[in-house]
N, C-alpha and C positions, 0 to 999 in steps of 0.2 A: 249716060244721062238718063234720068227717069222719064217715064212716059207722061205726056200731057194729053188730057182728054177734054174735049169741049162738051158740056152737058147742060141741060136745062134742069135746075134744081127747083123743087116745089117749095111753096111757103111752109114755114115751120112755126107752130105756136109754142110758147113756153114762158119762162120767167127769166128776167135778167137783172144783173147788177152791173153798174158801170164803175170802173176803178181807174185811177190814174197811178201809174207805176213807173219807176225809174228805168226798168229794164225787164227783159223776158224772165230772168231768174226770180223776180218778185211774184210771178204767176204760178210758180211750182205748186203751191198748196191748192190752187184752183183746178189743177189738171185731174180730171176724172173721166172714165169712159162715158161717151155720149155728150160730153160738154162741148159747146161751140164757143170759141173765142172769136169775137168780132173786133177787128182793129179799126178804130176811127181816126187814126192820125196822132198828132202830138200837140200838146199844150206846153209851151216852154220846153223844158228838158224831160217831160214825162209823156209816156204813151197813154192814150185814152183807149181802154179795152173794156168791151162789154162781155161779161161772162154769162152765157145764155144756156139755160137748162131746158131742153125740150120737154113739153108737157101739154097734152091736148087741152087742159083747163087753164093754160097760161094767159096772162094779160098782155102779152107782147107777141107780135108776129114778125118773123124775118121774112121779107118778101121773096117771091119766086124770082129767079134771075138766070141769065145765061152766063155760065162760069167756065173759065179755064181751070182745070183741076189736076193736081199731081199728088202722089202719095209719098210719105216719108216714114221710115222706120229707123229708130235709133235714139241717141241721146237727145233729151228735150231741149238742151241748149243749142242744138245744131239744126233745129227746124228751119232756120233762115236759109239753109241750103235749098229747100223746096222753093223758096221765093226766087232764088237765082235760076233754078230750072224753069220756072214760069217766065221770068224776064227774058232769058235766052230764047225760049220758044217763041215768045211774042215778037221779038226782034226778027227772028228767022222767018216767021209767018206774016209779018207786016200787020200784026194785031196791036190794039191798044188795051192795056189793062186798067181797070178802074179801082175804086174803093167803095165801101170798106171791104177788106179781105176777111176771109173766114178760115178758121182752123177747126176741123171736126175731129175730135179725139175718139178713136175706136178702142185703143188699149193703152193703159197706163200702168207701168210697173213701178210703184212708189218705193219698193224695197231697195231700189238703186238710188244713188245720189250722184248726179241728178237723175231723175226718172228716165226710164226707157219708154218710148211711146211709139204708137202707130197713129198717124194723123193724115187726114186729107186736107191739103191747103187749096183754097179756092180764091180766085180773083175774078171779079166781074169783067166781062168783055164789053167794050164800048163800041 
């Protein structure tokens, strides 16, 4: 099982675009190093996802927060495994995870299909 870390993340300025997509595969073209995907839940059968690009001149701020965090490396379609790690950890530790969750992409190898990624998945602690 992957390691879970509790950490205080600082606020981040940047630019964002919100998309409604049917599934994770629809986000493949948005995966780039330093991109942060913020998951805001669902509307009907679609996920509401904010694609956030850090930039000190940005017009949006992701707030500082206390997060449970785990890292994932592998096939982009299997990032959900990191969420399972966080959920099992929360159950074991008696913690409650909140929303919105964040995925911070540090590496993306788009030459693979689906891409191979390194990502940190964060969920707010309540």
